C-alpha positions, -999 to 999 in steps of 0.1 A, spaced: -363 97 -128 -341 64 -116 -332 61 -81 -302 41 -71 -308 17 -46 -281 -5 -29 -288 -38 -13 -273 -44 17 -265 -78 30 -244 -103 47 -214 -117 35 -205 -157 36 -175 -146 60 -195 -123 81 -218 -149 83 -194 -179 93 -182 -154 118 -213 -150 138 -220 -184 137 -185 -195 152 -189 -168 181 -224 -187 190 -212 -220 191 -183 -205 214 -207 -190 235 -227 -219 237 -195 -243 244 -187 -217 275 -225 -214 288 -234 -253 290 -205 -263 317 -214 -229 334 -256 -241 330 -244 -272 346 -228 -260 372 -257 -232 388 -284 -261 381 -263 -289 396 -263 -310 369 -262 -349 371 -228 -351 377 -219 -384 397 -182 -373 400 -193 -339 413 -217 -354 438 -186 -372 449 -163 -345 453 -189 -329 477 -193 -365 500 -157 -368 501 -153 -332 517 -183 -331 539 -176 -366 549 -137 -356 560 -153 -324 574 -170 -349 599 -144 -371 609 -123 -339 614 -148 -330 640 -152 -362 653 -111 -362 662 -112 -326 675 -143 -328 698 -131 -364 709 -169 -374 702 -190 -395 674 -197 -374 647 -209 -378 611 -233 -370 582 -270 -381 583 -289 -376 548 -323 -366 541 -350 -354 515 -374 -326 516 -408 -324 501 -396 -319 467 -374 -351 465 -342 -333 468 -312 -350 492 -296 -332 516 -266 -341 536 -261 -327 571 -238 -333 602 -247 -347 634 -230 -354 665 -234 -377 696 -267 -368 718 -266 -369 755 -292 -383 756 -291 -425 761 -313 -459 754 -298 -491 763 -307 -511 734 -286 -490 712 -250 -480 712 -255 -441 708 -279 -412 704 -274 -391 675 -288 -356 668 -275 -322 646 -246 -303 650 -261 -267 664 -257 -242 634 -240 -269 610 -245 -261 572 -267 -279 554 -260 -294 517 -278 -308 485 -266 -332 464 -262 -323 428 -298 -318 414 -309 -355 394 -280 -372 416 -295 -397 444 -273 -415 471 -285 -440 497 -262 -454 520 -250 -490 520 -255 -517 543 -234 -556 550 -269 -572 537 -274 -606 550 -272 -632 518 -287 -664 523 -292 -692 493 -280 -663 470 -301 -641 478 -305 -611 501 -333 -613 530 -324 -579 547 -317 -543 533 -285 -540 511 -290 -502 506 -310 -480 531 -331 -452 514 -353 -430 527 -382 -432 549 -410 -411 568 -417 -436 594 -395 -442 626 -400 -477 638 -409 -488 670 -426 -517 683 -450 -505 712 -460 -469 696 -475 -462 662 -459 -430 649 -477 -404 620 -454 -401 594 -426 -376 588 -428 -345 566 -393 -353 553 -380 -385 546 -346 -393 566 -321 -418 555 -288 -436 567 -261 -420 584 -220 -426 582 -200 -418 618 -171 -417 627 -150 -425 662 -131 -403 685 -102 -418 667 -112 -408 637 -123 -445 630 -155 -455 610 -180 -465 631 -205 -494 630 -229 -492 657 -268 -490 661 -286 -454 666 -311 -435 679 -326 -403 679 -337 -380 708 -372 -378 710 -370 -339 719 -339 -335 698 -338 -311 668 -334 -344 644 -369 -350 655 -381 -312 651 -363 -314 616 -383 -343 605 -418 -332 617 -413 -295 610 -423 -286 643 -412 -277 679 -428 -303 695 -426 -340 676 -459 -356 683 -470 -387 701 -481 -417 689 -514 -439 702 -515 -405 729 -482 -416 743 -455 -393 753 -423 -401 735 -392 -407 753 -355 -414 746 -362 -454 745 -383 -451 716 -371 -439 685 -362 -456 661 -358 -497 663 -325 -509 668 -323 -524 631 -309 -486 623 -273 -491 622 -242 -464 610 -233 -473 573 -203 -490 556 -203 -469 525 -228 -452 498 -241 -456 461 -246 -428 438 -272 -428 412 -290 -410 380 -320 -402 399 -346 -402 369 -335 -438 358 -339 -451 391 -373 -442 390 -386 -448 357 -373 -484 363 -387 -483 396 -424 -465 398 -445 -464 432 -458 -494 436 -493 -477 444 -487 -461 407 -494 -432 428 -466 -401 434 -455 -405 468 -471 -437 479 -452 -468 481 -425 -450 468 -389 -464 458 -372 -447 484 -387 -467 512 -371 -495 530 -402 -516 550 -374 -532 573 -360 -502 583 -396 -486 591 -404 -518 609 -409 -545 586 -394 -576 587 -388 -590 551 -379 -575 516 -409 -572 494 -405 -578 457 -404 -542 451 -375 -537 471 -361 -566 456 -363 -549 424 -350 -519 437 -320 -531 450 -306 -552 421 -310 -524 398 -291 -507 424 -264 -537 420 -264 -532 384 -267 -493 377 -251 -474 409 -216 -461 413 -207 -475 451 -181 -457 474 -170 -476 498 -152 -459 532 -118 -463 542 -119 -477 579 -93 -457 591 -90 -427 570 -124 -419 561 -117 -417 523 -141 -426 497 -130 -457 474 -148 -466 439 -160 -502 440 -176 -525 416 
C-alpha cells in the first residue's frame, strides 16, 4: 500500500514577508536600546547638560546665591553631575565655598560619553603652560596637609552668580560638608598627617569655576591616552597634576589636551543667559 505524503514548506513570498518584519523590528529596537543603555550620543549629552545648567542658573536667581553644577566619576568610571550651592563656611584665599544642594538629583551622562570642563589656559611661546581642560582627580591639593586619595574622582564646576551670569571665581569645599562625604564615601572625611582639617585647607586656590565644557568619546580617548603606568587606574588619563597640587604640565597631560583639542566637541557657556554654544 502506498501512502500519500504532503510536504509542507514556506513559499518565497512568506519568507520575504518574515524577513521584512524582522528588519522592521530591528530598526525599531536599535534606537530604543541605545536610549535604554545610554548610547554614545554627544547630542544627548549636550541636551542633558543644557537642561541641568539651566536648572542650576534658575536656582541661583531664585535663591539669590551662587549655584552651579559639579562633575565627578564613580568607581566604575561613569561620569555624573550634581547640583552645588554656596556654603556658609568661609576661606580667606578663595572667593566662595561650595557644597552639595540637599536632596538634589544626581544625573549620569550617557554611557561612552565623557566631559571635561574648559579652563582659560595660559599660552606661552605657542604652548600651553597650564591646564586647558580639567579632568578628574583623587587628591585635594593642600600646601601643608597630605590627604589620602578620595574614593570618587572630582572634576570641575560651572557656577552662576545670583543675577544668573556665569561666575568666574576660585572655590573650595568645606571639610565637614557633604561634598567631602561624597568624595571619601564616609560621614567623616579623613585628616592628613594626623591634623584636623579645617575650612582653610581644601583644595588649593588653583581650583576655579569653569567657562565651558568639552564632550568626547570615552573609549577613543582612553585608546589614545592609556594610563601612564600601563596599569588601569594608576597614572590615569583623568588626572590633572596642576589641579591636585602640581606646578606644570607633564608630557602625558600635554598629549591628552592635544587629543581633546582635535577630537572633542567644545561647548562654551553664554556669560549672560547660561546657554551652551558649540565652538570649534
